[in-house]
Phi, psi and omega in degrees: 000315178295324182291320179300313181294321177297319177298315179296320182296317184290321177293322178299317180295334181274353189282140174267141183265007180282133176084168181232152180253333184234131177257153178301154175066031174249146175258151174219149182233137180227126174258135187232148174229138178184212184225150177243123180245102177289153172295155186302322183291347180284343180058040172235137175283159172301148187211154177289152186219146174238135182224154178222122173249142174231130186226147172242126182276111175286323172216177182289347181258338190220137174217161177230154182181201183230154177222135172234138181231135182227134179210163177222119179224200183229155171288158178279108191300319186290354176273351183235102181251134179227167185243130178242137179242133177225172172115211187299118178293338179289343178264133184301120177081354182100164184252004177232131183242132175234140176260130188227127171278134184236142177215177181198155171292147179225127171271140184229125177233128179236130180234126185218163169257126190236150173241143183233128174248125186225166175235095189299135174239172181293321184239321189241131178235114175278150180210162173238145180220151178200154183190183181220147181197213181218137174250158182223124180255130180234095179287166184294121180292331180288320181293315182281345180081006180194162173283132178228151176206152174217135179224151179195185179286142175232147178235133185228142175206149180186184180222159179191183174224153170243124182254120185282128172259326177205184182293339183249341193225160177192170176255146182229133177234131179215156174234127183233146171255129182234120183249128174269130175266159177060036184276147182224113178290327180299334181296334182272358182285106181295344176267007180301139182085351177257182176282096183274144181293134167260110190296117179282334180230079185307329181295342181276349183230141177291126183270133179290162177297160179305137176295149180229157178266011170225158177223118181264130180239138172262124183244124182237119187223152172239133187226167175247123182251138183224135177249105180302130178090355179077192181226000000 
């Protein structure tokens, strides 16, 4: 994270402020590829991400638009421990006990309305972006035995640069923080509704961080930006 911010700062210092890249009343579309890194308490592993931004320039310094981000990852298995019993049916519950870490794939979709503030340069344009939206968590239906979903408010903010390749196209690099409100780690437990283990010897198992009702995610993406019709 610190390296990414340092890179943005160094590129910004090298940017020339002559000329403009965006004119008012123009649309731009940016396709992005990158990674989503959830905070540890979210009990989600890092995952690949695909994003799409659409922006309308109110002025050369400010624009509004939408952003959608889609990813598919896995839950952190060691955070969800369950107990399985096997063996002699004559013994209550069985005579053999196994402790099992359980996990599952999770689809994540975030849709938001964004505002972008930028400082146009001849070749490099630094920008800040922020917005509000809604996230949707979709655990694996086959593992859970039913379709499940959870949605709530999301808040996004970040910084980035746009490097101009031509009058119509450019590369974009950005780092964003995306926070999920109303988050529930228990919702991701694939053993929910079953006989979940109450750990008798906590020192024998790594304990997950304390659960939170928010989840902060770091999103790092590289994208291709296109302005239909040129400038």
